[in-house]
Structures are given as C-alpha cells and as structure tokens.
N, CA, C and O atoms as CSV, one atom per row, in Angstrom:
chain,resi,resn,atom,element,x,y,z
A,1,MET,N,N,0.839,-1.180,0.000
A,1,MET,CA,C,0.000,0.000,0.000
A,1,MET,C,C,0.883,1.242,0.000
A,1,MET,O,O,1.800,1.360,0.814
A,2,TYR,N,N,0.612,2.144,-0.892
A,2,TYR,CA,C,1.401,3.365,-1.007
A,2,TYR,C,C,0.771,4.454,-0.151
A,2,TYR,O,O,-0.439,4.674,-0.205
A,3,THR,N,N,1.592,5.131,0.637
A,3,THR,CA,C,1.143,6.241,1.467
A,3,THR,C,C,1.787,7.507,0.936
A,3,THR,O,O,3.010,7.593,0.827
A,4,ARG,N,N,0.968,8.482,0.609
A,4,ARG,CA,C,1.486,9.747,0.080
A,4,ARG,C,C,1.930,10.654,1.209
A,4,ARG,O,O,1.341,10.669,2.290
A,5,TRP,N,N,2.971,11.402,0.936
A,5,TRP,CA,C,3.457,12.403,1.876
A,5,TRP,C,C,2.646,13.685,1.665
A,5,TRP,O,O,2.467,14.144,0.537
A,6,THR,N,N,2.166,14.245,2.765
A,6,THR,CA,C,1.505,15.540,2.660
A,6,THR,C,C,2.576,16.623,2.707
A,6,THR,O,O,3.724,16.364,3.065
A,7,GLU,N,N,2.190,17.817,2.347
A,7,GLU,CA,C,3.147,18.937,2.378
A,7,GLU,C,C,3.630,19.202,3.796
A,7,GLU,O,O,4.804,19.507,4.005
A,8,ASP,N,N,2.723,19.087,4.779
A,8,ASP,CA,C,3.104,19.308,6.179
A,8,ASP,C,C,4.088,18.235,6.655
A,8,ASP,O,O,5.022,18.539,7.397
A,9,GLU,N,N,3.885,16.983,6.232
A,9,GLU,CA,C,4.801,15.914,6.626
A,9,GLU,C,C,6.183,16.128,6.017
A,9,GLU,O,O,7.196,15.855,6.662
A,10,GLU,N,N,6.227,16.612,4.786
A,10,GLU,CA,C,7.517,16.903,4.163
A,10,GLU,C,C,8.236,18.030,4.892
A,10,GLU,O,O,9.457,17.992,5.042
A,11,LYS,N,N,7.488,19.033,5.346
A,11,LYS,CA,C,8.095,20.138,6.114
A,11,LYS,C,C,8.627,19.629,7.454
A,11,LYS,O,O,9.718,20.007,7.880
A,12,LEU,N,N,7.840,18.763,8.119
A,12,LEU,CA,C,8.296,18.185,9.391
A,12,LEU,C,C,9.588,17.382,9.188
A,12,LEU,O,O,10.530,17.486,9.973
A,13,LEU,N,N,9.609,16.594,8.134
A,13,LEU,CA,C,10.801,15.799,7.842
A,13,LEU,C,C,12.010,16.703,7.608
A,13,LEU,O,O,13.085,16.459,8.155
A,14,ALA,N,N,11.837,17.733,6.805
A,14,ALA,CA,C,12.941,18.654,6.513
A,14,ALA,C,C,13.424,19.360,7.775
A,14,ALA,O,O,14.611,19.655,7.907
A,15,HIS,N,N,12.502,19.632,8.706
A,15,HIS,CA,C,12.870,20.343,9.932
A,15,HIS,C,C,13.589,19.425,10.926
A,15,HIS,O,O,14.602,19.810,11.510
A,16,PHE,N,N,13.059,18.201,11.115
A,16,PHE,CA,C,13.588,17.324,12.153
A,16,PHE,C,C,14.694,16.385,11.681
A,16,PHE,O,O,15.488,15.931,12.505
A,17,TYR,N,N,14.777,16.079,10.399
A,17,TYR,CA,C,15.739,15.096,9.918
A,17,TYR,C,C,17.190,15.411,10.264
A,17,TYR,O,O,17.901,14.509,10.709
A,18,PRO,N,N,17.670,16.645,10.085
A,18,PRO,CA,C,19.104,16.903,10.306
A,18,PRO,C,C,19.623,16.553,11.696
A,18,PRO,O,O,20.796,16.203,11.832
A,19,ASP,N,N,18.783,16.635,12.737
A,19,ASP,CA,C,19.261,16.405,14.101
A,19,ASP,C,C,18.634,15.193,14.780
A,19,ASP,O,O,18.896,14.962,15.961
A,20,SER,N,N,17.817,14.413,14.080
A,20,SER,CA,C,17.067,13.332,14.723
A,20,SER,C,C,17.558,11.951,14.301
A,20,SER,O,O,18.021,11.749,13.178
A,21,HIS,N,N,17.444,11.016,15.226
A,21,HIS,CA,C,17.758,9.620,14.956
A,21,HIS,C,C,16.631,9.031,14.108
A,21,HIS,O,O,15.479,9.438,14.263
A,22,PRO,N,N,16.932,8.086,13.217
A,22,PRO,CA,C,15.888,7.497,12.371
A,22,PRO,C,C,14.711,6.905,13.146
A,22,PRO,O,O,13.569,7.018,12.700
A,23,ASN,N,N,14.964,6.276,14.299
A,23,ASN,CA,C,13.864,5.716,15.093
A,23,ASN,C,C,12.940,6.813,15.602
A,23,ASN,O,O,11.728,6.616,15.686
A,24,ALA,N,N,13.504,7.964,15.941
A,24,ALA,CA,C,12.683,9.076,16.402
A,24,ALA,C,C,11.792,9.594,15.275
A,24,ALA,O,O,10.670,10.038,15.520
A,25,LEU,N,N,12.289,9.537,14.050
A,25,LEU,CA,C,11.479,9.995,12.916
A,25,LEU,C,C,10.303,9.053,12.665
A,25,LEU,O,O,9.203,9.501,12.341
A,26,VAL,N,N,10.537,7.749,12.814
A,26,VAL,CA,C,9.436,6.794,12.655
A,26,VAL,C,C,8.369,7.066,13.703
A,26,VAL,O,O,7.177,7.035,13.397
A,27,LYS,N,N,8.791,7.338,14.953
A,27,LYS,CA,C,7.831,7.664,16.010
A,27,LYS,C,C,7.127,8.985,15.728
A,27,LYS,O,O,5.936,9.122,16.006
A,28,LEU,N,N,7.846,9.955,15.180
A,28,LEU,CA,C,7.258,11.256,14.866
A,28,LEU,C,C,6.086,11.105,13.892
A,28,LEU,O,O,5.065,11.779,14.026
A,29,PHE,N,N,6.246,10.224,12.925
A,29,PHE,CA,C,5.185,10.006,11.942
A,29,PHE,C,C,4.233,8.890,12.366
A,29,PHE,O,O,3.435,8.418,11.556
A,30,GLN,N,N,4.312,8.463,13.629
A,30,GLN,CA,C,3.412,7.499,14.250
A,30,GLN,C,C,3.255,6.219,13.427
A,30,GLN,O,O,2.159,5.674,13.299
A,31,GLY,N,N,4.373,5.754,12.874
A,31,GLY,CA,C,4.358,4.512,12.124
A,31,GLY,C,C,3.766,4.621,10.728
A,31,GLY,O,O,3.679,3.622,10.015
A,32,ARG,N,N,3.364,5.801,10.336
A,32,ARG,CA,C,2.789,5.998,8.993
A,32,ARG,C,C,3.829,5.711,7.916
A,32,ARG,O,O,3.502,5.193,6.848
A,33,PHE,N,N,5.092,6.055,8.206
A,33,PHE,CA,C,6.197,5.794,7.287
A,33,PHE,C,C,7.257,5.001,8.027
A,33,PHE,O,O,7.604,5.331,9.161
A,34,ASP,N,N,7.772,3.955,7.394
A,34,ASP,CA,C,8.837,3.167,8.008
A,34,ASP,C,C,10.200,3.751,7.612
A,34,ASP,O,O,10.279,4.757,6.908
A,35,HIS,N,N,11.273,3.095,8.082
A,35,HIS,CA,C,12.634,3.578,7.809
A,35,HIS,C,C,12.900,3.703,6.312
A,35,HIS,O,O,13.497,4.684,5.867
A,36,GLY,N,N,12.469,2.732,5.549
A,36,GLY,CA,C,12.726,2.747,4.108
A,36,GLY,C,C,12.049,3.903,3.402
A,36,GLY,O,O,12.660,4.554,2.555
A,37,LYS,N,N,10.785,4.171,3.742
A,37,LYS,CA,C,10.065,5.278,3.097
A,37,LYS,C,C,10.658,6.627,3.488
A,37,LYS,O,O,10.722,7.551,2.676
A,38,ILE,N,N,11.090,6.725,4.745
A,38,ILE,CA,C,11.732,7.973,5.185
A,38,ILE,C,C,13.056,8.158,4.454
A,38,ILE,O,O,13.365,9.256,3.990
A,39,ARG,N,N,13.839,7.087,4.352
A,39,ARG,CA,C,15.127,7.170,3.644
A,39,ARG,C,C,14.924,7.564,2.186
A,39,ARG,O,O,15.658,8.399,1.657
A,40,ASP,N,N,13.921,6.962,1.532
A,40,ASP,CA,C,13.652,7.286,0.129
A,40,ASP,C,C,13.297,8.760,-0.042
A,40,ASP,O,O,13.761,9.411,-0.978
A,41,LYS,N,N,12.478,9.280,0.862
A,41,LYS,CA,C,12.069,10.686,0.766
A,41,LYS,C,C,13.262,11.607,1.033
A,41,LYS,O,O,13.416,12.640,0.382
A,42,VAL,N,N,14.094,11.227,1.985
A,42,VAL,CA,C,15.286,12.027,2.304
A,42,VAL,C,C,16.213,12.091,1.097
A,42,VAL,O,O,16.725,13.160,0.764
A,43,LEU,N,N,16.432,10.953,0.440
A,43,LEU,CA,C,17.297,10.928,-0.741
A,43,LEU,C,C,16.699,11.757,-1.876
A,43,LEU,O,O,17.415,12.471,-2.578
A,44,LYS,N,N,15.382,11.657,-2.049
A,44,LYS,CA,C,14.714,12.398,-3.115
A,44,LYS,C,C,14.798,13.907,-2.889
A,44,LYS,O,O,14.953,14.676,-3.838
A,45,LYS,N,N,14.694,14.327,-1.618
A,45,LYS,CA,C,14.743,15.755,-1.294
A,45,LYS,C,C,16.173,16.257,-1.100
A,45,LYS,O,O,16.398,17.467,-1.064
A,46,GLY,N,N,17.146,15.344,-0.975
A,46,GLY,CA,C,18.543,15.751,-0.817
A,46,GLY,C,C,18.872,16.270,0.572
A,46,GLY,O,O,19.760,17.110,0.721
A,47,LEU,N,N,18.170,15.783,1.594
A,47,LEU,CA,C,18.422,16.240,2.966
A,47,LEU,C,C,19.696,15.607,3.504
A,47,LEU,O,O,20.084,14.521,3.074
A,48,ARG,N,N,20.344,16.284,4.442
A,48,ARG,CA,C,21.586,15.794,5.056
A,48,ARG,C,C,21.521,15.953,6.568
A,48,ARG,O,O,20.816,16.819,7.086
A,49,LYS,N,N,22.261,15.113,7.261
A,49,LYS,CA,C,22.388,15.235,8.711
A,49,LYS,C,C,23.290,16.425,9.043
A,49,LYS,O,O,24.183,16.779,8.273
A,50,SER,N,N,23.040,17.027,10.194
A,50,SER,CA,C,23.822,18.194,10.598
A,50,SER,C,C,25.101,17.778,11.316
A,50,SER,O,O,25.244,16.626,11.727
A,51,GLU,N,N,26.018,18.712,11.464
A,51,GLU,CA,C,27.254,18.466,12.215
A,51,GLU,C,C,26.923,18.130,13.667
A,51,GLU,O,O,27.583,17.287,14.274
A,52,ARG,N,N,25.920,18.776,14.218
A,52,ARG,CA,C,25.517,18.534,15.605
A,52,ARG,C,C,25.087,17.081,15.809
A,52,ARG,O,O,25.383,16.484,16.843
A,53,TYR,N,N,24.402,16.526,14.840
A,53,TYR,CA,C,23.970,15.123,14.922
A,53,TYR,C,C,25.187,14.204,14.999
A,53,TYR,O,O,25.223,13.293,15.827
A,54,TYR,N,N,26.174,14.432,14.153
A,54,TYR,CA,C,27.358,13.572,14.132
A,54,TYR,C,C,28.264,13.778,15.336
A,54,TYR,O,O,28.994,12.863,15.716
A,55,GLN,N,N,28.235,14.958,15.944
A,55,GLN,CA,C,29.046,15.186,17.140
A,55,GLN,C,C,28.584,14.305,18.282
A,55,GLN,O,O,29.396,13.882,19.106
A,56,GLY,N,N,27.291,14.023,18.344
A,56,GLY,CA,C,26.782,13.164,19.395
A,56,GLY,C,C,27.149,11.709,19.183
A,56,GLY,O,O,27.193,10.935,20.139
A,57,ILE,N,N,27.411,11.327,17.950
A,57,ILE,CA,C,27.719,9.936,17.639
A,57,ILE,C,C,29.219,9.685,17.668
A,57,ILE,O,O,29.682,8.733,18.295
A,58,TYR,N,N,29.980,10.544,16.987
A,58,TYR,CA,C,31.420,10.348,16.850
A,58,TYR,C,C,32.157,11.312,17.770
A,58,TYR,O,O,32.194,12.518,17.528
A,59,THR,N,N,32.734,10.766,18.815
A,59,THR,CA,C,33.530,11.588,19.708
A,59,THR,C,C,34.967,11.082,19.671
A,59,THR,O,O,35.216,9.917,19.361
A,60,LYS,N,N,35.891,11.950,19.985
A,60,LYS,CA,C,37.297,11.582,19.937
A,60,LYS,C,C,37.583,10.453,20.927
A,60,LYS,O,O,37.103,10.470,22.060
A,61,ASN,N,N,38.369,9.477,20.483
A,61,ASN,CA,C,38.784,8.319,21.284
A,61,ASN,C,C,37.634,7.408,21.686
A,61,ASN,O,O,37.784,6.618,22.617
A,62,ALA,N,N,36.491,7.494,21.014
A,62,ALA,CA,C,35.371,6.597,21.315
A,62,ALA,C,C,35.587,5.259,20.599
A,62,ALA,O,O,36.089,5.225,19.475
A,63,ASN,N,N,35.214,4.186,21.241
A,63,ASN,CA,C,35.329,2.868,20.631
A,63,ASN,C,C,34.124,2.612,19.742
A,63,ASN,O,O,33.002,2.933,20.135
A,64,PRO,N,N,34.316,2.047,18.559
A,64,PRO,CA,C,33.178,1.708,17.708
A,64,PRO,C,C,32.385,0.554,18.310
A,64,PRO,O,O,32.913,-0.218,19.111
A,65,TRP,N,N,31.111,0.440,17.922
A,65,TRP,CA,C,30.233,-0.592,18.485
A,65,TRP,C,C,30.735,-2.002,18.162
A,65,TRP,O,O,30.460,-2.932,18.920
A,66,ASN,N,N,31.460,-2.182,17.059
A,66,ASN,CA,C,31.879,-3.520,16.653
A,66,ASN,C,C,33.332,-3.833,16.972
A,66,ASN,O,O,33.892,-4.779,16.419
A,67,LYS,N,N,33.954,-3.055,17.857
A,67,LYS,CA,C,35.350,-3.308,18.185
A,67,LYS,C,C,35.498,-4.687,18.841
A,67,LYS,O,O,34.829,-4.989,19.829
A,68,GLY,N,N,36.374,-5.507,18.282
A,68,GLY,CA,C,36.647,-6.816,18.827
A,68,GLY,C,C,35.699,-7.915,18.361
A,68,GLY,O,O,35.911,-9.085,18.681
A,69,LEU,N,N,34.658,-7.560,17.611
A,69,LEU,CA,C,33.727,-8.573,17.121
A,69,LEU,C,C,34.212,-9.137,15.795
A,69,LEU,O,O,34.857,-8.437,15.015
A,70,THR,N,N,33.902,-10.401,15.542
A,70,THR,CA,C,34.226,-11.017,14.266
A,70,THR,C,C,32.937,-11.283,13.514
A,70,THR,O,O,31.849,-11.131,14.071
A,71,LEU,N,N,33.047,-11.674,12.266
A,71,LEU,CA,C,31.878,-11.980,11.452
A,71,LEU,C,C,31.037,-13.065,12.105
A,71,LEU,O,O,29.811,-12.962,12.128
A,72,ASN,N,N,31.660,-14.079,12.625
A,72,ASN,CA,C,30.952,-15.206,13.222
A,72,ASN,C,C,31.910,-15.852,14.223
A,72,ASN,O,O,33.061,-16.120,13.878
A,73,PRO,N,N,31.462,-16.108,15.451
A,73,PRO,CA,C,32.371,-16.712,16.433
A,73,PRO,C,C,32.984,-18.030,15.960
A,73,PRO,O,O,34.105,-18.361,16.344
A,74,ALA,N,N,32.261,-18.779,15.134
A,74,ALA,CA,C,32.795,-20.056,14.645
A,74,ALA,C,C,33.990,-19.844,13.727
A,74,ALA,O,O,34.774,-20.766,13.503
A,75,LEU,N,N,34.132,-18.631,13.194
A,75,LEU,CA,C,35.223,-18.345,12.263
A,75,LEU,C,C,36.449,-17.750,12.950
A,75,LEU,O,O,37.427,-17.409,12.285
A,76,LYS,N,N,36.404,-17.626,14.266
A,76,LYS,CA,C,37.498,-16.983,14.993
A,76,LYS,C,C,38.837,-17.672,14.730
A,76,LYS,O,O,39.873,-17.007,14.705
A,77,GLN,N,N,38.833,-18.978,14.538
A,77,GLN,CA,C,40.074,-19.701,14.303
A,77,GLN,C,C,40.743,-19.277,13.000
A,77,GLN,O,O,41.944,-19.479,12.826
A,78,TYR,N,N,39.980,-18.693,12.090
A,78,TYR,CA,C,40.543,-18.270,10.814
A,78,TYR,C,C,40.953,-16.801,10.812
A,78,TYR,O,O,41.450,-16.304,9.802
A,79,GLN,N,N,40.752,-16.099,11.928
A,79,GLN,CA,C,41.200,-14.723,12.052
A,79,GLN,C,C,42.643,-14.754,12.543
A,79,GLN,O,O,42.902,-14.575,13.733
A,80,MET,N,N,43.564,-14.975,11.643
A,80,MET,CA,C,44.966,-15.104,12.007
A,80,MET,C,C,45.823,-14.485,10.902
A,80,MET,O,O,45.318,-14.242,9.806
A,81,PRO,N,N,47.072,-14.233,11.156
A,81,PRO,CA,C,47.918,-13.707,10.094
A,81,PRO,C,C,47.900,-14.644,8.889
A,81,PRO,O,O,47.928,-15.865,9.044
A,82,GLY,N,N,47.855,-14.080,7.716
A,82,GLY,CA,C,47.790,-14.880,6.510
A,82,GLY,C,C,46.389,-14.922,5.931
A,82,GLY,O,O,46.216,-15.092,4.724
A,83,PHE,N,N,45.382,-14.768,6.791
A,83,PHE,CA,C,44.005,-14.671,6.329
A,83,PHE,C,C,43.586,-13.220,6.433
A,83,PHE,O,O,43.927,-12.532,7.395
A,84,GLY,N,N,42.852,-12.763,5.447
A,84,GLY,CA,C,42.329,-11.407,5.482
A,84,GLY,C,C,40.897,-11.407,5.960
A,84,GLY,O,O,40.482,-12.265,6.739
A,85,ARG,N,N,40.152,-10.435,5.484
A,85,ARG,CA,C,38.776,-10.329,5.946
A,85,ARG,C,C,37.913,-11.421,5.339
A,85,ARG,O,O,38.185,-11.917,4.246
A,86,ILE,N,N,36.874,-11.783,6.067
A,86,ILE,CA,C,35.961,-12.830,5.626
A,86,ILE,C,C,34.652,-12.185,5.214
A,86,ILE,O,O,34.094,-11.372,5.951
A,87,THR,N,N,34.161,-12.547,4.032
A,87,THR,CA,C,32.890,-12.021,3.540
A,87,THR,C,C,32.040,-13.180,3.037
A,87,THR,O,O,32.509,-14.314,2.943
A,88,ARG,N,N,30.799,-12.885,2.720
A,88,ARG,CA,C,29.900,-13.882,2.155
A,88,ARG,C,C,29.625,-13.472,0.716
A,88,ARG,O,O,29.215,-12.338,0.472
A,89,ASN,N,N,29.841,-14.369,-0.243
A,89,ASN,CA,C,29.614,-14.019,-1.641
A,89,ASN,C,C,28.129,-14.130,-1.983
A,89,ASN,O,O,27.322,-14.516,-1.137
A,90,ARG,N,N,27.773,-13.797,-3.208
A,90,ARG,CA,C,26.348,-13.751,-3.575
A,90,ARG,C,C,25.688,-15.120,-3.590
A,90,ARG,O,O,24.460,-15.204,-3.587
A,91,ASN,N,N,26.463,-16.189,-3.606
A,91,ASN,CA,C,25.911,-17.542,-3.560
A,91,ASN,C,C,25.815,-18.090,-2.139
A,91,ASN,O,O,25.374,-19.223,-1.946
A,92,GLY,N,N,26.222,-17.306,-1.148
A,92,GLY,CA,C,26.133,-17.716,0.242
A,92,GLY,C,C,27.379,-18.360,0.801
A,92,GLY,O,O,27.409,-18.712,1.981
A,93,TYR,N,N,28.413,-18.525,-0.013
A,93,TYR,CA,C,29.655,-19.133,0.456
A,93,TYR,C,C,30.533,-18.084,1.132
A,93,TYR,O,O,30.578,-16.927,0.712
A,94,LEU,N,N,31.223,-18.506,2.178
A,94,LEU,CA,C,32.157,-17.601,2.835
A,94,LEU,C,C,33.434,-17.532,2.021
A,94,LEU,O,O,33.957,-18.547,1.559
A,95,GLU,N,N,33.926,-16.307,1.854
A,95,GLU,CA,C,35.184,-16.102,1.141
A,95,GLU,C,C,36.142,-15.368,2.052
A,95,GLU,O,O,35.734,-14.580,2.904
A,96,VAL,N,N,37.423,-15.639,1.860
A,96,VAL,CA,C,38.458,-15.012,2.672
A,96,VAL,C,C,39.496,-14.410,1.733
A,96,VAL,O,O,39.800,-14.977,0.683
A,97,TRP,N,N,40.034,-13.266,2.116
A,97,TRP,CA,C,41.108,-12.640,1.351
A,97,TRP,C,C,42.380,-13.385,1.707
A,97,TRP,O,O,42.883,-13.277,2.826
A,98,HIS,N,N,42.894,-14.140,0.749
A,98,HIS,CA,C,44.032,-15.016,1.015
A,98,HIS,C,C,44.945,-15.019,-0.203
A,98,HIS,O,O,44.488,-15.259,-1.321
A,99,GLN,N,N,46.210,-14.757,0.002
A,99,GLN,CA,C,47.223,-14.732,-1.057
A,99,GLN,C,C,46.841,-13.775,-2.186
A,99,GLN,O,O,46.996,-14.093,-3.365
A,100,GLY,N,N,46.345,-12.609,-1.809
A,100,GLY,CA,C,46.090,-11.546,-2.786
A,100,GLY,C,C,44.795,-11.639,-3.561
A,100,GLY,O,O,44.602,-10.887,-4.516
A,101,LYS,N,N,43.893,-12.544,-3.181
A,101,LYS,CA,C,42.603,-12.621,-3.868
A,101,LYS,C,C,41.577,-13.270,-2.940
A,101,LYS,O,O,41.939,-13.929,-1.965
A,102,PHE,N,N,40.282,-13.075,-3.254
A,102,PHE,CA,C,39.245,-13.738,-2.487
A,102,PHE,C,C,39.156,-15.190,-2.922
A,102,PHE,O,O,39.111,-15.494,-4.115
A,103,GLN,N,N,39.131,-16.089,-1.934
A,103,GLN,CA,C,39.005,-17.518,-2.194
A,103,GLN,C,C,37.909,-18.067,-1.294
A,103,GLN,O,O,37.704,-17.576,-0.184
A,104,VAL,N,N,37.208,-19.082,-1.773
A,104,VAL,CA,C,36.176,-19.718,-0.963
A,104,VAL,C,C,36.851,-20.347,0.262
A,104,VAL,O,O,37.837,-21.074,0.141
A,105,LEU,N,N,36.300,-20.052,1.435
A,105,LEU,CA,C,36.928,-20.473,2.687
A,105,LEU,C,C,37.111,-21.982,2.763
A,105,LEU,O,O,38.148,-22.449,3.236
A,106,SER,N,N,36.134,-22.751,2.311
A,106,SER,CA,C,36.260,-24.206,2.384
A,106,SER,C,C,37.429,-24.705,1.534
A,106,SER,O,O,38.077,-25.687,1.895
A,107,HIS,N,N,37.704,-24.044,0.418
A,107,HIS,CA,C,38.849,-24.441,-0.413
A,107,HIS,C,C,40.167,-24.112,0.290
A,107,HIS,O,O,41.130,-24.874,0.204
A,108,VAL,N,N,40.201,-22.981,0.979
A,108,VAL,CA,C,41.419,-22.610,1.713
A,108,VAL,C,C,41.665,-23.604,2.844
A,108,VAL,O,O,42.806,-23.993,3.093
A,109,ILE,N,N,40.594,-24.014,3.529
A,109,ILE,CA,C,40.729,-24.991,4.613
A,109,ILE,C,C,41.225,-26.325,4.056
A,109,ILE,O,O,42.109,-26.959,4.633
A,110,TRP,N,N,40.651,-26.739,2.940
A,110,TRP,CA,C,41.085,-27.993,2.295
A,110,TRP,C,C,42.578,-27.926,1.974
A,110,TRP,O,O,43.334,-28.854,2.260
A,111,GLU,N,N,42.981,-26.810,1.376
A,111,GLU,CA,C,44.373,-26.648,0.973
A,111,GLU,C,C,45.300,-26.661,2.188
A,111,GLU,O,O,46.391,-27.231,2.143
A,112,LYS,N,N,44.853,-26.028,3.272
A,112,LYS,CA,C,45.665,-25.996,4.483
A,112,LYS,C,C,45.796,-27.402,5.077
A,112,LYS,O,O,46.862,-27.778,5.564
A,113,HIS,N,N,44.709,-28.173,5.033
A,113,HIS,CA,C,44.698,-29.514,5.625
A,113,HIS,C,C,45.453,-30.535,4.762
A,113,HIS,O,O,46.181,-31.376,5.290
A,114,HIS,N,N,45.279,-30.459,3.441
A,114,HIS,CA,C,45.865,-31.460,2.545
A,114,HIS,C,C,47.172,-31.021,1.888
A,114,HIS,O,O,47.878,-31.847,1.308
A,115,GLY,N,N,47.500,-29.742,1.972
A,115,GLY,CA,C,48.746,-29.259,1.391
A,115,GLY,C,C,48.699,-29.082,-0.115
A,115,GLY,O,O,49.731,-28.816,-0.731
A,116,LYS,N,N,47.541,-29.219,-0.719
A,116,LYS,CA,C,47.391,-29.031,-2.165
A,116,LYS,C,C,45.960,-28.566,-2.448
A,116,LYS,O,O,45.068,-28.767,-1.624
A,117,PRO,N,N,45.741,-27.946,-3.608
A,117,PRO,CA,C,44.385,-27.480,-3.916
A,117,PRO,C,C,43.422,-28.637,-4.165
A,117,PRO,O,O,43.837,-29.782,-4.348
A,118,VAL,N,N,42.134,-28.317,-4.167
A,118,VAL,CA,C,41.107,-29.320,-4.455
A,118,VAL,C,C,41.376,-29.872,-5.852
A,118,VAL,O,O,41.550,-29.093,-6.789
A,119,PRO,N,N,41.415,-31.195,-6.017
A,119,PRO,CA,C,41.703,-31.784,-7.332
A,119,PRO,C,C,40.698,-31.337,-8.392
A,119,PRO,O,O,39.518,-31.135,-8.104
A,120,HIS,N,N,41.181,-31.188,-9.610
A,120,HIS,CA,C,40.348,-30.767,-10.728
A,120,HIS,C,C,39.195,-31.758,-10.931
A,120,HIS,O,O,39.408,-32.971,-10.938
A,121,GLY,N,N,37.995,-31.245,-11.092
A,121,GLY,CA,C,36.828,-32.093,-11.298
A,121,GLY,C,C,36.167,-32.555,-10.010
A,121,GLY,O,O,35.101,-33.167,-10.062
A,122,MET,N,N,36.770,-32.280,-8.851
A,122,MET,CA,C,36.199,-32.677,-7.565
A,122,MET,C,C,35.500,-31.466,-6.940
A,122,MET,O,O,35.885,-30.322,-7.181
A,123,THR,N,N,34.470,-31.735,-6.135
A,123,THR,CA,C,33.775,-30.664,-5.418
A,123,THR,C,C,33.773,-30.982,-3.935
A,123,THR,O,O,33.881,-32.141,-3.537
A,124,LEU,N,N,33.651,-29.955,-3.131
A,124,LEU,CA,C,33.554,-30.129,-1.686
A,124,LEU,C,C,32.082,-30.093,-1.311
A,124,LEU,O,O,31.341,-29.222,-1.766
A,125,ARG,N,N,31.656,-31.050,-0.473
A,125,ARG,CA,C,30.276,-31.084,-0.008
A,125,ARG,C,C,30.256,-30.769,1.474
A,125,ARG,O,O,31.210,-31.062,2.194
A,126,TYR,N,N,29.175,-30.176,1.923
A,126,TYR,CA,C,29.020,-29.808,3.321
A,126,TYR,C,C,28.169,-30.855,4.011
A,126,TYR,O,O,27.055,-31.142,3.572
A,127,ALA,N,N,28.685,-31.425,5.087
A,127,ALA,CA,C,28.015,-32.532,5.762
A,127,ALA,C,C,26.615,-32.149,6.221
A,127,ALA,O,O,25.691,-32.956,6.121
A,128,ASP,N,N,26.446,-30.934,6.719
A,128,ASP,CA,C,25.133,-30.523,7.201
A,128,ASP,C,C,24.380,-29.666,6.186
A,128,ASP,O,O,23.282,-29.193,6.479
A,129,GLY,N,N,24.945,-29.462,5.010
A,129,GLY,CA,C,24.298,-28.648,3.985
A,129,GLY,C,C,24.434,-27.158,4.212
A,129,GLY,O,O,23.944,-26.369,3.404
A,130,ASN,N,N,25.091,-26.748,5.295
A,130,ASN,CA,C,25.247,-25.333,5.608
A,130,ASN,C,C,26.568,-24.852,5.035
A,130,ASN,O,O,27.622,-25.058,5.638
A,131,LYS,N,N,26.517,-24.215,3.880
A,131,LYS,CA,C,27.737,-23.794,3.201
A,131,LYS,C,C,28.367,-22.553,3.808
A,131,LYS,O,O,29.406,-22.090,3.338
A,132,GLY,N,N,27.748,-22.009,4.848
A,132,GLY,CA,C,28.247,-20.765,5.404
A,132,GLY,C,C,29.060,-20.872,6.667
A,132,GLY,O,O,29.663,-19.878,7.072
A,133,GLN,N,N,29.115,-22.051,7.334
A,133,GLN,CA,C,29.784,-22.053,8.629
A,133,GLN,C,C,30.703,-23.249,8.883
A,133,GLN,O,O,31.673,-23.114,9.628
A,134,ARG,N,N,30.438,-24.380,8.306
A,134,ARG,CA,C,31.140,-25.598,8.700
A,134,ARG,C,C,32.280,-25.958,7.762
A,134,ARG,O,O,32.406,-25.433,6.656
A,135,ARG,N,N,33.108,-26.880,8.254
A,135,ARG,CA,C,34.155,-27.440,7.410
A,135,ARG,C,C,33.530,-28.307,6.339
A,135,ARG,O,O,32.465,-28.880,6.567
A,136,PRO,N,N,34.153,-28.425,5.180
A,136,PRO,CA,C,33.599,-29.283,4.131
A,136,PRO,C,C,33.694,-30.753,4.500
A,136,PRO,O,O,34.580,-31.162,5.250
A,137,LYS,N,N,32.783,-31.533,3.972
A,137,LYS,CA,C,32.769,-32.983,4.170
A,137,LYS,C,C,33.976,-33.592,3.465
A,137,LYS,O,O,34.302,-33.215,2.340
A,138,GLN,N,N,34.629,-34.523,4.124
A,138,GLN,CA,C,35.790,-35.181,3.539
A,138,GLN,C,C,35.319,-36.231,2.522
A,138,GLN,O,O,34.530,-37.107,2.878
A,139,PRO,N,N,35.779,-36.163,1.274
A,139,PRO,CA,C,35.321,-37.135,0.272
A,139,PRO,C,C,35.697,-38.564,0.675
A,139,PRO,O,O,36.817,-38.832,1.111
A,140,GLY,N,N,34.740,-39.463,0.517
A,140,GLY,CA,C,35.008,-40.875,0.766
A,140,GLY,C,C,34.981,-41.294,2.216
A,140,GLY,O,O,35.041,-42.492,2.491
A,141,THR,N,N,34.893,-40.362,3.169
A,141,THR,CA,C,34.918,-40.748,4.570
A,141,THR,C,C,33.520,-40.845,5.151
A,141,THR,O,O,33.323,-41.484,6.184
A,142,GLY,N,N,32.524,-40.205,4.488
A,142,GLY,CA,C,31.161,-40.247,4.995
A,142,GLY,C,C,30.913,-39.331,6.164
A,142,GLY,O,O,29.824,-39.367,6.738
A,143,GLU,N,N,31.872,-38.510,6.545
A,143,GLU,CA,C,31.663,-37.600,7.672
A,143,GLU,C,C,31.362,-36.194,7.228
A,143,GLU,O,O,31.163,-35.313,8.064
C-alpha cells in the first residue's frame, strides 16, 4: 500500500531530519512511514544530517560498536595472520582474502589440511548442507 506524503509531513521531515535519529522519525510520523520510506524521501529531497547530529555519535577516542567482534564466532580460528577479511559471496559461500585474492573459505581450509588445492573435477560437499559455517565434508569418509 502506497502512502502519500503531505506537504506538512515533508516540512516536518525537513525540519527534524538533520538532528534526529531514524527511530525518532518513525515515532514522529506514528508509524505511517517506516525507515525505508523515510530514507527514500530524504534521498529524493537531498536532505543531510547536521554536524551537531554527528558530534553526538562520533567523539574523539570513542570505541566503535563492533570493536573486537568477528563476522561469526565459529570463524574466529581463521582470524589469524595470513588470512584477510571474511565475507559472504552472492551464492552464500564464505570467502576469505588469502594470497592476494578472495578464495572460498572451504577451499582454503582444504588446501591448508591437505597441502594441495582441491583436485580438478572434484567438489567439496558440506556434511550438514550449511555452506556458510562448517568445514567441508571429507570425500570418501562419509563424515
């Protein structure tokens, strides 16, 4: 369902947006517009946050909210020198920056364990079907 912005609502948005948190804006419009609709209108009108808004968020020597956190606790063992950042590709597989390029994490683990790359024509299967977190199933072992 499409909800039209009235002229008064657009004026309210323009007045309060520069200094207000997004959750406060949703409350201001009493749930009539969600975060996405507010963001779309802000982009369309070209509104920007004020310096005062950012001063409350970014202070000198403040720790970021994600300091010390990893992508997934199960991947902590792979956060070591030689491995770069871990991301998820568009197919859902975890990739790691390794030896100057992104490589599928399960292939890097295989290579580390066996000392050679996955043989040509062979594929790695996941024992639990979860391609995002577990070690690959060892071929021929049934595990």
